[in-house]
TORPA-4810 file (N, C-alpha, C, O; in nm, 3 decimals):
<nodes>
NODE_1_-0.412_4.820_-0.600_-0.511_4.747_-0.523_-0.528_4.605_-0.576_-0.541_4.509_-0.499_M
NODE_2_-0.528_4.592_-0.708_-0.546_4.462_-0.772_-0.433_4.366_-0.731_-0.458_4.249_-0.705_H
NODE_3_-0.307_4.417_-0.726_-0.194_4.334_-0.687_-0.209_4.286_-0.543_-0.177_4.172_-0.511_R
NODE_4_-0.260_4.374_-0.458_-0.278_4.337_-0.318_-0.380_4.223_-0.305_-0.357_4.130_-0.229_F
NODE_5_-0.489_4.230_-0.379_-0.592_4.126_-0.375_-0.535_3.995_-0.429_-0.559_3.889_-0.371_V
NODE_6_-0.460_4.000_-0.538_-0.399_3.879_-0.595_-0.300_3.819_-0.495_-0.298_3.698_-0.475_V
NODE_7_-0.218_3.903_-0.433_-0.120_3.854_-0.334_-0.192_3.793_-0.214_-0.151_3.689_-0.163_A
NODE_8_-0.298_3.855_-0.170_-0.375_3.805_-0.056_-0.439_3.670_-0.091_-0.435_3.577_-0.009_L
NODE_9_-0.498_3.658_-0.209_-0.559_3.531_-0.252_-0.453_3.422_-0.268_-0.477_3.306_-0.232_L
NODE_10_-0.338_3.457_-0.322_-0.229_3.360_-0.337_-0.182_3.311_-0.201_-0.162_3.191_-0.182_T
NODE_11_-0.165_3.401_-0.107_-0.123_3.363_0.028_-0.228_3.274_0.094_-0.194_3.175_0.158_A
NODE_12_-0.355_3.309_0.079_-0.462_3.229_0.138_-0.465_3.089_0.077_-0.483_2.990_0.149_A
NODE_13_-0.448_3.081_-0.055_-0.448_2.950_-0.121_-0.329_2.867_-0.075_-0.344_2.747_-0.051_A
NODE_14_-0.212_2.929_-0.062_-0.093_2.856_-0.016_-0.113_2.805_0.126_-0.079_2.690_0.156_T
NODE_15_-0.167_2.888_0.213_-0.193_2.846_0.351_-0.296_2.733_0.353_-0.281_2.638_0.428_I
NODE_16_-0.400_2.745_0.270_-0.503_2.640_0.265_-0.448_2.508_0.217_-0.478_2.403_0.275_G
NODE_17_-0.368_2.510_0.110_-0.309_2.387_0.058_-0.215_2.326_0.161_-0.217_2.204_0.182_I
NODE_18_-0.134_2.409_0.226_-0.043_2.359_0.329_-0.120_2.296_0.443_-0.080_2.193_0.496_T
NODE_19_-0.230_2.357_0.483_-0.312_2.302_0.592_-0.371_2.167_0.554_-0.373_2.075_0.635_A
NODE_20_-0.419_2.156_0.430_-0.477_2.029_0.384_-0.370_1.921_0.382_-0.392_1.810_0.430_V
NODE_21_-0.253_1.952_0.326_-0.145_1.854_0.321_-0.098_1.815_0.460_-0.070_1.698_0.485_L
NODE_22_-0.089_1.912_0.551_-0.048_1.882_0.689_-0.151_1.794_0.757_-0.115_1.701_0.830_S
NODE_23_-0.278_1.821_0.734_-0.383_1.739_0.795_-0.377_1.597_0.742_-0.397_1.501_0.816_A
NODE_24_-0.350_1.583_0.611_-0.344_1.450_0.553_-0.225_1.373_0.610_-0.238_1.254_0.640_E
NODE_25_-0.110_1.438_0.625_0.007_1.373_0.682_-0.019_1.337_0.827_0.022_1.230_0.873_T
NODE_26_-0.086_1.425_0.900_-0.112_1.399_1.041_-0.202_1.278_1.059_-0.198_1.212_1.164_A
NODE_27_-0.284_1.247_0.959_-0.374_1.134_0.972_-0.306_1.000_0.946_-0.365_0.895_0.971_R
NODE_28_-0.183_1.002_0.897_-0.115_0.876_0.868_-0.096_0.795_0.995_-0.057_0.848_1.099_S
NODE_29_-0.123_0.664_0.986_-0.101_0.575_1.100_0.028_0.496_1.083_0.083_0.447_1.181_V
NODE_30_0.076_0.483_0.958_0.200_0.409_0.934_0.256_0.449_0.798_0.183_0.485_0.706_A
NODE_31_0.387_0.442_0.789_0.454_0.466_0.662_0.574_0.374_0.653_0.647_0.355_0.750_Q
NODE_32_0.593_0.317_0.535_0.703_0.224_0.512_0.772_0.264_0.383_0.708_0.313_0.290_Y
NODE_33_0.903_0.242_0.376_0.975_0.260_0.250_1.038_0.127_0.215_1.061_0.043_0.302_S
NODE_34_1.064_0.107_0.086_1.117_-0.021_0.042_1.186_-0.003_-0.093_1.168_0.098_-0.161_F
NODE_35_1.264_-0.103_-0.129_1.327_-0.110_-0.260_1.255_-0.221_-0.337_1.228_-0.327_-0.282_V
NODE_36_1.223_-0.195_-0.463_1.159_-0.296_-0.546_1.269_-0.372_-0.620_1.344_-0.314_-0.700_V
NODE_37_1.278_-0.502_-0.593_1.385_-0.584_-0.652_1.383_-0.577_-0.804_1.278_-0.591_-0.867_A
NODE_38_1.499_-0.555_-0.862_1.523_-0.555_-1.006_1.452_-0.444_-1.084_1.452_-0.447_-1.207_N
NODE_39_1.392_-0.348_-1.015_1.328_-0.238_-1.087_1.436_-0.150_-1.149_1.542_-0.130_-1.089_A
NODE_40_1.410_-0.098_-1.267_1.510_-0.010_-1.329_1.530_0.116_-1.246_1.434_0.176_-1.198_P
NODE_41_1.654_0.155_-1.230_1.688_0.270_-1.145_1.622_0.400_-1.192_1.587_0.484_-1.110_K
NODE_42_1.604_0.416_-1.322_1.544_0.539_-1.372_1.394_0.547_-1.345_1.334_0.652_-1.367_D
NODE_43_1.334_0.439_-1.299_1.191_0.438_-1.270_1.162_0.460_-1.122_1.046_0.463_-1.081_A
NODE_44_1.267_0.475_-1.042_1.250_0.488_-0.897_1.257_0.634_-0.855_1.290_0.722_-0.935_L
NODE_45_1.226_0.659_-0.729_1.236_0.794_-0.675_1.384_0.832_-0.665_1.471_0.749_-0.686_S
NODE_46_1.411_0.957_-0.632_1.549_1.005_-0.629_1.636_0.930_-0.528_1.757_0.917_-0.548_S
NODE_47_1.576_0.880_-0.420_1.655_0.805_-0.322_1.650_0.654_-0.347_1.703_0.576_-0.269_D
NODE_48_1.586_0.613_-0.458_1.582_0.471_-0.494_1.482_0.390_-0.415_1.480_0.267_-0.426_G
NODE_49_1.399_0.455_-0.336_1.303_0.386_-0.250_1.160_0.425_-0.289_1.135_0.538_-0.330_R
NODE_50_1.070_0.331_-0.276_0.927_0.355_-0.293_0.866_0.363_-0.153_0.930_0.327_-0.055_M
NODE_51_0.744_0.410_-0.145_0.680_0.425_-0.014_0.534_0.380_-0.018_0.467_0.384_-0.121_R
NODE_52_0.490_0.336_0.098_0.347_0.312_0.119_0.311_0.393_0.244_0.377_0.384_0.347_V
NODE_53_0.204_0.471_0.230_0.157_0.553_0.342_0.014_0.510_0.373_-0.073_0.512_0.286_R
NODE_54_-0.008_0.473_0.497_-0.141_0.429_0.539_-0.202_0.535_0.629_-0.139_0.582_0.724_L
NODE_55_-0.326_0.573_0.598_-0.397_0.672_0.678_-0.485_0.608_0.784_-0.526_0.672_0.880_M
NODE_56_-0.514_0.480_0.763_-0.598_0.410_0.861_-0.580_0.260_0.845_-0.539_0.212_0.740_R
NODE_57_-0.611_0.187_0.951_-0.614_0.041_0.946_-0.758_0.000_0.919_-0.851_0.066_0.966_W
NODE_58_-0.776_-0.105_0.846_-0.910_-0.155_0.817_-0.976_-0.206_0.945_-0.909_-0.257_1.035_S
NODE_59_-1.106_-0.193_0.950_-1.182_-0.231_1.069_-1.208_-0.382_1.073_-1.188_-0.452_0.973_T
NODE_60_-1.252_-0.430_1.189_-1.290_-0.572_1.200_-1.405_-0.604_1.104_-1.409_-0.713_1.047_D
NODE_61_-1.497_-0.510_1.087_-1.608_-0.532_0.994_-1.557_-0.545_0.850_-1.606_-0.630_0.775_D
NODE_62_-1.461_-0.463_0.812_-1.404_-0.474_0.678_-1.330_-0.607_0.660_-1.333_-0.666_0.552_E
NODE_63_-1.265_-0.654_0.766_-1.198_-0.785_0.759_-1.302_-0.895_0.739_-1.280_-0.986_0.659_R
NODE_64_-1.414_-0.888_0.811_-1.521_-0.988_0.794_-1.576_-0.984_0.651_-1.601_-1.089_0.591_R
NODE_65_-1.596_-0.865_0.598_-1.645_-0.852_0.460_-1.545_-0.910_0.361_-1.584_-0.975_0.264_Q
NODE_66_-1.418_-0.886_0.386_-1.314_-0.941_0.300_-1.315_-1.093_0.303_-1.308_-1.158_0.199_L
NODE_67_-1.325_-1.149_0.423_-1.328_-1.295_0.438_-1.448_-1.354_0.364_-1.436_-1.456_0.298_M
NODE_68_-1.564_-1.288_0.376_-1.683_-1.338_0.307_-1.667_-1.325_0.155_-1.708_-1.414_0.081_A
NODE_69_-1.609_-1.215_0.109_-1.592_-1.193_-0.034_-1.493_-1.291_-0.095_-1.498_-1.317_-0.216_A
NODE_70_-1.404_-1.346_-0.015_-1.305_-1.440_-0.069_-1.367_-1.572_-0.113_-1.302_-1.651_-0.182_L
NODE_71_-1.490_-1.596_-0.073_-1.561_-1.714_-0.123_-1.576_-1.704_-0.275_-1.572_-1.805_-0.345_E
NODE_72_-1.593_-1.580_-0.323_-1.599_-1.552_-0.466_-1.516_-1.427_-0.491_-1.566_-1.316_-0.473_E
NODE_73_-1.389_-1.442_-0.532_-1.301_-1.326_-0.548_-1.358_-1.215_-0.636_-1.319_-1.099_-0.619_P
NODE_74_-1.446_-1.245_-0.729_-1.504_-1.139_-0.810_-1.586_-1.043_-0.724_-1.599_-0.925_-0.758_S
NODE_75_-1.641_-1.092_-0.614_-1.715_-1.005_-0.522_-1.622_-0.908_-0.452_-1.660_-0.795_-0.422_K
NODE_76_-1.499_-0.952_-0.425_-1.403_-0.865_-0.360_-1.376_-0.743_-0.446_-1.376_-0.631_-0.396_L
NODE_77_-1.354_-0.763_-0.572_-1.326_-0.653_-0.662_-1.443_-0.555_-0.666_-1.422_-0.433_-0.668_L
NODE_78_-1.565_-0.605_-0.668_-1.680_-0.515_-0.674_-1.701_-0.442_-0.542_-1.763_-0.335_-0.540_S
NODE_79_-1.651_-0.497_-0.431_-1.667_-0.431_-0.302_-1.558_-0.326_-0.276_-1.582_-0.231_-0.202_A
NODE_80_-1.440_-0.342_-0.336_-1.329_-0.253_-0.306_-1.356_-0.105_-0.330_-1.320_-0.024_-0.245_L
NODE_81_-1.417_-0.066_-0.442_-1.436_0.078_-0.463_-1.524_0.145_-0.359_-1.522_0.268_-0.346_P
NODE_82_-1.601_0.068_-0.284_-1.692_0.126_-0.186_-1.630_0.134_-0.047_-1.693_0.186_0.046_Y
NODE_83_-1.509_0.084_-0.032_-1.438_0.092_0.096_-1.349_0.215_0.089_-1.285_0.241_-0.013_V
NODE_84_-1.346_0.292_0.197_-1.264_0.412_0.201_-1.117_0.376_0.179_-1.071_0.270_0.221_A
NODE_85_-1.046_0.464_0.113_-0.904_0.441_0.087_-0.831_0.434_0.222_-0.849_0.518_0.309_V
NODE_86_-0.748_0.329_0.236_-0.669_0.312_0.358_-0.531_0.376_0.344_-0.468_0.409_0.444_A
NODE_87_-0.485_0.392_0.221_-0.354_0.451_0.200_-0.316_0.450_0.053_-0.399_0.425_-0.035_G
NODE_88_-0.187_0.477_0.028_-0.137_0.484_-0.109_-0.002_0.414_-0.118_0.081_0.425_-0.028_Y
NODE_89_0.017_0.342_-0.227_0.140_0.269_-0.253_0.206_0.326_-0.377_0.146_0.329_-0.485_L
NODE_90_0.332_0.373_-0.363_0.409_0.418_-0.479_0.462_0.296_-0.551_0.494_0.195_-0.489_Q
NODE_91_0.472_0.307_-0.683_0.523_0.196_-0.763_0.615_0.253_-0.869_0.595_0.366_-0.915_W
NODE_92_0.716_0.178_-0.909_0.810_0.230_-1.011_0.738_0.283_-1.135_0.635_0.232_-1.177_P
NODE_93_0.796_0.388_-1.190_0.738_0.452_-1.307_0.649_0.568_-1.270_0.579_0.622_-1.356_G
NODE_94_0.652_0.610_-1.143_0.572_0.723_-1.099_0.426_0.689_-1.074_0.343_0.779_-1.067_G
NODE_95_0.395_0.562_-1.061_0.256_0.521_-1.036_0.225_0.523_-0.888_0.311_0.495_-0.805_L
NODE_96_0.103_0.556_-0.855_0.057_0.551_-0.716_-0.077_0.479_-0.716_-0.170_0.516_-0.787_E
NODE_97_-0.086_0.374_-0.634_-0.206_0.292_-0.628_-0.277_0.311_-0.495_-0.214_0.330_-0.391_H
NODE_98_-0.410_0.305_-0.499_-0.490_0.313_-0.376_-0.490_0.180_-0.303_-0.512_0.075_-0.363_S
NODE_99_-0.464_0.186_-0.174_-0.474_0.069_-0.087_-0.614_0.073_-0.027_-0.650_0.171_0.039_V
NODE_100_-0.693_-0.032_-0.050_-0.830_-0.034_-0.002_-0.847_-0.115_0.126_-0.951_-0.105_0.193_R
NODE_101_-0.748_-0.193_0.161_-0.755_-0.274_0.282_-0.615_-0.280_0.339_-0.519_-0.307_0.266_Y
NODE_102_-0.601_-0.254_0.470_-0.470_-0.261_0.535_-0.491_-0.312_0.677_-0.569_-0.256_0.754_A
NODE_103_-0.422_-0.416_0.710_-0.438_-0.479_0.841_-0.301_-0.514_0.896_-0.217_-0.569_0.824_R
NODE_104_-0.277_-0.483_1.020_-0.151_-0.516_1.087_-0.178_-0.619_1.195_-0.272_-0.606_1.274_Q
NODE_105_-0.095_-0.723_1.198_-0.107_-0.828_1.299_0.027_-0.842_1.369_0.130_-0.864_1.305_T
NODE_106_0.025_-0.828_1.501_0.149_-0.843_1.580_0.186_-0.991_1.591_0.099_-1.077_1.601_A
NODE_107_0.316_-1.017_1.588_0.366_-1.154_1.605_0.429_-1.167_1.743_0.473_-1.066_1.799_R
NODE_108_0.435_-1.288_1.800_0.491_-1.309_1.934_0.638_-1.265_1.948_0.682_-1.233_2.058_P
NODE_109_0.713_-1.264_1.836_0.855_-1.226_1.843_0.875_-1.074_1.845_0.989_-1.027_1.843_D
NODE_110_0.766_-0.997_1.848_0.775_-0.852_1.851_0.764_-0.788_1.713_0.757_-0.666_1.702_G
NODE_111_0.764_-0.869_1.609_0.750_-0.819_1.473_0.604_-0.802_1.437_0.515_-0.816_1.521_G
NODE_112_0.579_-0.773_1.311_0.442_-0.753_1.265_0.429_-0.795_1.120_0.525_-0.788_1.042_A
NODE_113_0.310_-0.839_1.084_0.274_-0.867_0.945_0.171_-0.763_0.903_0.072_-0.740_0.972_D
NODE_114_0.196_-0.701_0.790_0.103_-0.602_0.735_0.052_-0.659_0.602_0.130_-0.694_0.514_I
NODE_115_-0.080_-0.667_0.589_-0.143_-0.716_0.467_-0.224_-0.602_0.408_-0.301_-0.535_0.478_V
NODE_116_-0.206_-0.581_0.278_-0.279_-0.475_0.208_-0.341_-0.531_0.081_-0.286_-0.623_0.019_M
NODE_117_-0.455_-0.475_0.042_-0.515_-0.506_-0.087_-0.515_-0.378_-0.168_-0.572_-0.276_-0.128_V
NODE_118_-0.447_-0.385_-0.283_-0.438_-0.272_-0.375_-0.540_-0.297_-0.485_-0.551_-0.408_-0.536_V
NODE_119_-0.616_-0.194_-0.521_-0.729_-0.212_-0.612_-0.690_-0.233_-0.758_-0.778_-0.238_-0.844_E
NODE_120_-0.566_-0.244_-0.787_-0.520_-0.269_-0.924_-0.411_-0.376_-0.922_-0.349_-0.399_-0.818_R
NODE_121_-0.389_-0.441_-1.035_-0.275_-0.534_-1.039_-0.145_-0.455_-1.044_-0.134_-0.358_-1.118_P
NODE_122_-0.047_-0.497_-0.965_0.085_-0.433_-0.971_0.163_-0.503_-1.081_0.203_-0.619_-1.067_L
NODE_123_0.184_-0.434_-1.187_0.248_-0.489_-1.305_0.398_-0.471_-1.295_0.445_-0.360_-1.273_W
NODE_124_0.474_-0.578_-1.311_0.619_-0.573_-1.310_0.666_-0.555_-1.453_0.726_-0.646_-1.511_L
NODE_125_0.641_-0.438_-1.510_0.665_-0.414_-1.651_0.811_-0.431_-1.690_0.840_-0.452_-1.808_W
NODE_126_0.903_-0.422_-1.595_1.045_-0.434_-1.626_1.093_-0.579_-1.625_1.206_-0.607_-1.666_W
NODE_127_1.010_-0.671_-1.579_1.050_-0.812_-1.565_0.975_-0.898_-1.666_0.856_-0.924_-1.648_D
NODE_128_1.042_-0.944_-1.774_0.972_-1.022_-1.876_0.922_-1.157_-1.826_0.833_-1.217_-1.887_P
NODE_129_0.978_-1.207_-1.716_0.935_-1.336_-1.663_0.815_-1.324_-1.568_0.758_-1.425_-1.527_A
NODE_130_0.778_-1.201_-1.534_0.668_-1.182_-1.438_0.535_-1.224_-1.498_0.505_-1.195_-1.614_A
NODE_131_0.457_-1.294_-1.417_0.322_-1.334_-1.461_0.228_-1.217_-1.437_0.224_-1.161_-1.327_R
NODE_132_0.154_-1.180_-1.538_0.057_-1.073_-1.525_-0.060_-1.107_-1.614_-0.044_-1.156_-1.725_W
NODE_133_-0.178_-1.081_-1.564_-0.297_-1.110_-1.642_-0.400_-1.000_-1.619_-0.415_-0.951_-1.507_S
NODE_134_-0.468_-0.961_-1.722_-0.574_-0.862_-1.711_-0.689_-0.914_-1.625_-0.770_-0.836_-1.575_A
NODE_135_-0.695_-1.047_-1.607_-0.800_-1.105_-1.522_-0.776_-1.077_-1.374_-0.870_-1.079_-1.295_D
NODE_136_-0.651_-1.051_-1.336_-0.619_-1.022_-1.196_-0.636_-0.873_-1.174_-0.553_-0.792_-1.216_H
NODE_137_-0.744_-0.837_-1.108_-0.778_-0.696_-1.098_-0.750_-0.634_-0.962_-0.791_-0.521_-0.937_Q
NODE_138_-0.681_-0.705_-0.876_-0.633_-0.648_-0.751_-0.509_-0.724_-0.710_-0.480_-0.832_-0.762_F
NODE_139_-0.435_-0.668_-0.616_-0.310_-0.728_-0.571_-0.308_-0.733_-0.419_-0.353_-0.639_-0.353_T
NODE_140_-0.256_-0.842_-0.366_-0.234_-0.854_-0.222_-0.086_-0.828_-0.196_0.000_-0.887_-0.262_V
NODE_141_-0.057_-0.741_-0.102_0.080_-0.709_-0.062_0.094_-0.751_0.084_0.012_-0.714_0.167_V
NODE_142_0.198_-0.829_0.114_0.222_-0.870_0.252_0.365_-0.831_0.289_0.461_-0.870_0.223_Q
NODE_143_0.376_-0.753_0.396_0.506_-0.711_0.448_0.526_-0.779_0.582_0.436_-0.781_0.666_I
NODE_144_0.645_-0.834_0.602_0.680_-0.900_0.728_0.797_-0.822_0.789_0.906_-0.816_0.732_R
NODE_145_0.771_-0.763_0.906_0.872_-0.681_0.974_0.923_-0.751_1.099_0.848_-0.822_1.166_L
NODE_146_1.051_-0.729_1.131_1.103_-0.777_1.259_1.072_-0.673_1.366_1.009_-0.571_1.337_N
NODE_147_1.115_-0.697_1.488_1.082_-0.606_1.598_1.146_-0.468_1.582_1.105_-0.373_1.648_K
NODE_148_1.248_-0.458_1.496_1.314_-0.330_1.471_1.249_-0.252_1.356_1.295_-0.144_1.321_D
NODE_149_1.143_-0.307_1.299_1.072_-0.238_1.192_1.136_-0.253_1.055_1.115_-0.169_0.967_G
NODE_150_1.213_-0.359_1.036_1.276_-0.387_0.906_1.230_-0.523_0.856_1.202_-0.613_0.936_R
NODE_151_1.223_-0.538_0.724_1.179_-0.667_0.674_1.174_-0.672_0.523_1.253_-0.608_0.454_G
NODE_152_1.079_-0.751_0.472_1.063_-0.772_0.329_0.915_-0.789_0.297_0.832_-0.806_0.387_E
NODE_153_0.885_-0.785_0.168_0.745_-0.799_0.130_0.729_-0.875_0.000_0.821_-0.883_-0.082_G
NODE_154_0.611_-0.932_-0.016_0.577_-1.009_-0.136_0.443_-0.959_-0.190_0.364_-0.898_-0.118_R
NODE_155_0.419_-0.985_-0.317_0.290_-0.951_-0.377_0.231_-1.075_-0.441_0.304_-1.166_-0.480_I
NODE_156_0.100_-1.077_-0.452_0.030_-1.188_-0.517_-0.096_-1.136_-0.583_-0.163_-1.045_-0.533_A
NODE_157_-0.127_-1.196_-0.696_-0.253_-1.167_-0.765_-0.321_-1.300_-0.791_-0.265_-1.406_-0.765_T
NODE_158_-0.442_-1.293_-0.841_-0.513_-1.417_-0.877_-0.536_-1.506_-0.758_-0.606_-1.468_-0.664_G
NODE_159_-0.478_-1.625_-0.759_-0.500_-1.721_-0.651_-0.374_-1.739_-0.565_-0.358_-1.844_-0.502_D
NODE_160_-0.286_-1.640_-0.559_-0.161_-1.651_-0.484_-0.174_-1.618_-0.338_-0.073_-1.591_-0.272_G
NODE_161_-0.296_-1.620_-0.283_-0.317_-1.589_-0.142_-0.425_-1.678_-0.085_-0.504_-1.737_-0.158_F
NODE_162_-0.427_-1.687_0.047_-0.529_-1.765_0.117_-0.589_-1.682_0.229_-0.535_-1.578_0.268_T
NODE_163_-0.700_-1.729_0.279_-0.767_-1.662_0.392_-0.687_-1.681_0.519_-0.621_-1.783_0.538_R
NODE_164_-0.693_-1.582_0.607_-0.625_-1.586_0.735_-0.713_-1.515_0.837_-0.763_-1.405_0.810_D
NODE_165_-0.731_-1.575_0.952_-0.821_-1.516_1.052_-0.766_-1.386_1.110_-0.845_-1.300_1.151_S
NODE_166_-0.635_-1.368_1.116_-0.579_-1.247_1.174_-0.580_-1.129_1.078_-0.644_-1.027_1.104_G
NODE_167_-0.509_-1.143_0.966_-0.497_-1.033_0.871_-0.602_-1.033_0.763_-0.616_-0.935_0.691_G
NODE_168_-0.677_-1.142_0.751_-0.777_-1.154_0.647_-0.724_-1.233_0.529_-0.794_-1.316_0.472_G
NODE_169_-0.598_-1.206_0.492_-0.533_-1.273_0.381_-0.386_-1.296_0.415_-0.328_-1.222_0.495_L
NODE_170_-0.326_-1.396_0.356_-0.181_-1.413_0.358_-0.139_-1.465_0.221_-0.216_-1.532_0.152_V
NODE_171_-0.019_-1.433_0.183_0.035_-1.483_0.058_0.071_-1.629_0.078_0.140_-1.664_0.174_I
NODE_172_0.025_-1.712_-0.012_0.043_-1.856_0.007_0.183_-1.905_-0.028_0.229_-2.002_0.033_S
NODE_173_0.251_-1.844_-0.122_0.384_-1.891_-0.161_0.491_-1.800_-0.101_0.530_-1.700_-0.161_D
NODE_174_0.537_-1.835_0.018_0.640_-1.755_0.084_0.781_-1.801_0.046_0.879_-1.747_0.097_T
NODE_175_0.791_-1.901_-0.041_0.923_-1.949_-0.083_0.978_-1.867_-0.200_1.099_-1.869_-0.225_A
NODE_176_0.892_-1.795_-0.270_0.941_-1.712_-0.380_1.020_-1.595_-0.322_0.991_-1.549_-0.212_T
NODE_177_1.119_-1.547_-0.396_1.198_-1.435_-0.346_1.110_-1.312_-0.321_1.012_-1.288_-0.392_P
NODE_178_1.148_-1.235_-0.220_1.073_-1.114_-0.187_1.092_-1.010_-0.298_1.203_-0.992_-0.348_A
NODE_179_0.984_-0.944_-0.335_0.989_-0.839_-0.436_1.018_-0.704_-0.370_1.088_-0.620_-0.427_L
NODE_180_0.966_-0.685_-0.251_0.990_-0.562_-0.176_1.103_-0.594_-0.077_1.084_-0.671_0.017_L
NODE_181_1.218_-0.533_-0.099_1.333_-0.562_-0.015_1.368_-0.439_0.069_1.325_-0.328_0.040_T
NODE_182_1.446_-0.462_0.173_1.491_-0.354_0.261_1.373_-0.267_0.305_1.381_-0.144_0.301_D
NODE_183_1.265_-0.332_0.347_1.148_-0.259_0.396_1.183_-0.196_0.530_1.243_-0.262_0.616_V
NODE_184_1.146_-0.072_0.548_1.173_0.000_0.673_1.048_0.074_0.719_0.981_0.140_0.640_R
NODE_185_1.018_0.062_0.849_0.912_0.142_0.907_0.967_0.284_0.918_1.077_0.305_0.971_R
NODE_186_0.891_0.382_0.868_0.934_0.521_0.870_0.852_0.598_0.973_0.738_0.561_1.003_E
NODE_187_0.908_0.704_1.028_0.828_0.785_1.121_0.711_0.851_1.048_0.722_0.889_0.931_P
NODE_188_0.601_0.864_1.118_0.484_0.934_1.061_0.479_1.073_1.122_0.516_1.095_1.237_V
NODE_189_0.433_1.168_1.037_0.433_1.308_1.076_0.331_1.334_1.176_0.316_1.447_1.221_G
</nodes>
């Protein structure tokens, strides 16, 4: 009898976990995969690609709050923990960061710009030339896709971004090489 109860509880737990995971996947609004330029191969996933999964797009009200907080970037950091998580960004080394702001803006050529704010600095620990500071406590990620859902992305911390009426933020230095390469829009479950 004891084995039957244990088997029944195990089956119920497995079904419950599967249902939760399926519900979470079903809530995704967008998913992208990308290669991180110059990242060590042993720090990447088995297919060499990282992923960002978004469960929701930020609201117009959140964009307004972001724009207002940019008057004093320290306010942005204090506001981020109170905004619902918009998604998750995988990073080399098995790290996963919470995306607190995600906004998509369509372009006239059929492509799209996706801007995200990650609540932590994305540290390029494998690149000795990378600028990193403990003072930069969040990161802006901007992905630019063509109409086929392929593109590239850049990251910025500190003062490497400016306000934008559409996405809320844009990376100001678009001449630097893209850090996120071979970005692909992936199907959502």
